[in-house]
N, C-alpha and C positions, 0 to 999 in steps of 0.2 A: 219375545225378544226380537223376532224378525220384523214385527210391525214397527218397533222403535228404530231399528237400524234402517228400515226402508224410509223413515222420515228423518234421516240424518242425525239421530240421537246416538251418542257414543255409549256403547253397552259392553260390559265385560262380565263373564260368568266364571265362577270358581267351583268346579266340581271335584276338587281334591278331597281327600279323606280327613283334612284338617277339621277340628271341631268348630262349630258355628261361632263360639265365643272368640276364638283366635282369628277367624276370618273377619268378624266385625271389628275387632281391635285393629287389625291391619288396615282395614278400609278407613277407619277413623284417623289413623296415623297419616295416611296419604291424602286425607281430606276429600274423600268421596262424598259428594253432596247428598245423593239419594241412594240408599241401599234397599234392595228388595230381597228379603229373606224368605225362602220357600222351604218349609219343613214338611214333614209327613202329613200333619193335620191340615196344613194350608193346601197341599196338593189334593187331598180328599175333598176339601170345600171349594176348590177352584179359586182360592184367594192367595194373596201375598201379604207378608208382614212388611210394613214400610218403616224405615229408620232414616232420620235426617241427621246430617253432620251437625253436631252441637244442639240438635233438637230432640234427640233420643227417639225411642219407639213411638210410632204414631198409630199402632194397632194394625189389625188385619183388615184388608179391604178387598173387594172383588177385583180380579185381575184387569178386567175391561175398564173399570173406573180409574184404576191407577194409571194405566196406559193413557187414557184420555186426559187425565190431569197433567201428566208429564208432557204430552204433546201440546196441550193448551199453554202451559207455562213457557215452553221453548218458543212457541209462536209469538207470545207476548214480548219476549226478550228480543226477538229478531225484528219486530215492527218498529 
């Protein structure tokens, strides 16, 4: 999260006790483009599960790969 913020990417985290399904539903309602869901298995594997607004789940990917993809896509939009 710190690496994304350092590169001027807007990041928000929800550490509340709300179930994942409700958090995902809320994020879809407010049109969050990219959601990174980190469950227990993801933490053990050093991965994150990626979900896109209207794109659904994209599967689990290594954290470094996801961060690199996000940074690359934001740089393309700024150019």
